[in-house]
N, C-alpha and C positions, 0 to 999 in steps of 0.2 A: 367292551366293544359292542356297539349296536348292530342290529341286523343289516342296516343299510351299509355300514362300513364293511362288514364281512362280505356282503354281496358284491359291493364295488371292488374289493380286493380280488375276489375270485374272477370277476369279469376282466379286470385289468390283467391278471396273470394269463387268462385264456387268450386275450387278444395280443399279448406279448409273447405267446407260445412258451411260457415258463410254468404253466400249471402242472404239467406232467412231463418229465424229461423224455425227449424223443418224440413227443406228440406235437405235430404242427397242424393247427386248425386255421389260423389266420394267414393272410397274405397282404402284402403292401398294395395300396391303391392310391389313386389321385382323384380327389373330389374337385371338379372344376365348377366353382361357384360363379354364376353369371348374375351381374347386376345391371339393370337397365340404366342407361344414361339419359341425358336430356334430349328432348326433341328439337330438331333443327327445322324451322318452318321453311327456310330457303331451299334445303335439299329434300325435305320430306322424310328424312331418315332419323332414326333414334340411335344414339350411340350405345354401346354395350361394353362393359369391362368384365374381365374374367380374372379370377384369382385361383391359384392351385393350392390345395391343402393335402399333404400326405397323411394318410390314415391306414390303419390295419383293419381289414374286413374279413368276414367269414361269408363265403358265397355258397348258396344252396339252390336246389331246384324246388319249385312248388310241388306239393303232392297232387296226385290226380283228384283227390277229394276236395282240396282247396280250389283247384281250377274249376271243377264242376260247380261247386257251391258259389263261386264268384259270378256266375252268369255272364261270362264274357269279359269281365273286368280284368281277369288274369288270363293271359294266353300261355300256351304250352312252352313257348320260347322265353317267357319272362324269367327273371332271376330274382331271388330274394337275397338281399345283401344285408348282413348285420354289421353294425359299426358301433364302436364305443364313442360316446360324446367327447368332443375335443374342446378344451378350454378356449374361449374366445371366438368360437365358430358357431354360428346359428344355422342349423340345418332345417329349421322349421319351414322356411319359405324357400324350398329347394326344387319345386317341380319345374322341370325344364333344364335343370343343371345336368351335368354329365359326370359319370364315374368311370374312370379308366382302370381296368384290372388287367395287368399284363399288356397284351397288344389289343385287347378288346375295349371298345368304348360303348357305354350304355347310357341311355337317356333315363333320367329319374322321373317316374310317374307318380309316386306317392311316398310319403315318409310318415311313419308312425313311431311315436315315442313309447318305450316300455319303461314304466316308472314304478318305483317302490316308495310310497309316501310322496315326498316332494322331490326326490332325487331321480333324475333321468339316468337309467342304467344302460340302455341300448337303443339304437335307432334301427328300426326295421324298414328297409327301403325296397320298394318294388322298382325294378329296372327292366327296360326293354332295349 
């Protein structure tokens, strides 16, 4: 069993809350993927479609040192949300999408892939 397989299995168990009995790290969330539609010259409006994807996420605060080092790009109220890649869903182009966790809706500001070799292990998402 290779390192990527071991890492992927540990991450899956973490996000499924089965890594350690009684330890709950992740929670369910809804990623609202927004896709631009076509432009209508008669109305001057562009259509937009949305699709909802249920995922498990781990929500965290940014540390004070991360906020200070970001030079204003990360605000004190921003949230770091970690998510496991979902088959068939491309989160690369997700700026402006929304992430709903419980009753709170967050706007996605940036998405960074955490990779091991060629495998995407985790999505690190900055939300506001």
